C-alpha positions as CSV (number, residue, x, y, z in Angstrom):
1,M,124.6,-113.4,-89.2
2,P,125.2,-116.6,-87.5
3,P,122.7,-119.6,-88.2
4,S,120.0,-120.2,-85.5
5,G,121.5,-121.7,-82.5
6,A,125.0,-120.8,-83.3
7,P,127.0,-118.8,-81.0
8,G,127.7,-115.3,-82.0
9,L,131.2,-113.9,-82.2
10,G,130.6,-110.8,-80.0
11,Y,132.8,-112.7,-77.2
12,L,135.8,-112.2,-79.2
13,A,135.6,-108.4,-79.3
14,G,137.3,-107.9,-76.0
15,K,140.1,-110.1,-76.8
16,V,140.8,-108.5,-80.1
17,F,140.9,-105.1,-78.4
18,E,143.1,-106.2,-75.7
19,L,145.4,-107.8,-78.3
20,L,145.3,-104.4,-80.3
21,S,146.1,-102.5,-77.1
22,F,149.1,-104.8,-76.4
23,F,150.7,-104.1,-80.0
24,E,150.7,-100.3,-79.2
25,R,152.4,-101.0,-75.9
26,G,154.8,-103.8,-77.4
27,L,155.9,-101.5,-80.2
28,S,156.9,-98.9,-77.7
29,L,158.7,-101.5,-75.5
30,M,160.6,-102.8,-78.5
31,D,161.6,-99.1,-79.5
32,A,163.0,-98.4,-75.9
33,S,164.6,-101.6,-75.6
34,S,168.3,-102.7,-76.2
35,D,169.4,-106.0,-77.2
36,A,170.6,-106.6,-73.8
37,D,167.0,-105.8,-72.5
38,L,165.6,-108.2,-74.9
39,G,167.9,-110.8,-73.8
40,L,166.8,-110.2,-70.2
41,Y,163.0,-110.5,-71.2
42,V,163.6,-113.8,-72.9
43,V,165.7,-115.1,-69.8
44,A,162.6,-113.9,-67.4
45,Y,160.2,-115.5,-69.8
46,A,162.2,-119.0,-69.9
47,A,162.3,-119.1,-66.2
48,A,158.8,-118.4,-65.6
49,S,157.8,-120.9,-68.3
50,C,159.9,-123.5,-66.8
51,A,158.6,-122.8,-63.2
52,G,154.8,-122.9,-64.6
53,E,154.5,-119.3,-63.4
54,L,153.1,-118.0,-66.8
55,P,149.3,-116.9,-66.6
56,S,146.8,-117.9,-69.1
57,A,146.3,-115.4,-71.9
58,G,144.5,-112.3,-70.9
59,A,145.5,-112.8,-67.3
60,W,148.7,-110.8,-67.2
61,H,148.3,-108.8,-64.1
62,G,151.6,-108.7,-62.3
63,V,153.6,-110.2,-65.2
64,T,156.2,-107.7,-66.7
65,A,155.8,-106.1,-70.0
66,G,159.0,-107.7,-71.2
67,V,157.8,-111.3,-70.3
68,E,154.4,-110.4,-72.0
69,L,156.2,-109.2,-75.1
70,I,158.3,-112.4,-75.3
71,W,155.3,-114.6,-74.7
72,R,153.1,-113.1,-77.5
73,T,156.5,-113.1,-79.9
74,H,156.9,-116.8,-79.0
75,M,153.1,-117.5,-80.0
76,L,153.3,-115.7,-83.3
77,H,152.8,-118.1,-86.3
78,P,156.2,-118.7,-88.1
79,V,155.1,-117.0,-91.3
80,A,154.4,-113.8,-89.2
């Protein structure tokens, strides 16, 4: 239980479920993608990133699943 006056962690629940949902979709996409497909996702991600068109985390409406996959992979900690 958080100390009196400290914020609870309930606000994280939605983000955690969103991330878990992504991993399920992401693994399916990885299984179905060829190396060439992954290369195209990287090119699309780089173009969107350079153009400032990547949405903030959690606002992925209208962004392809491939670009989201590359973004989330890019954000992984190097040890992962």
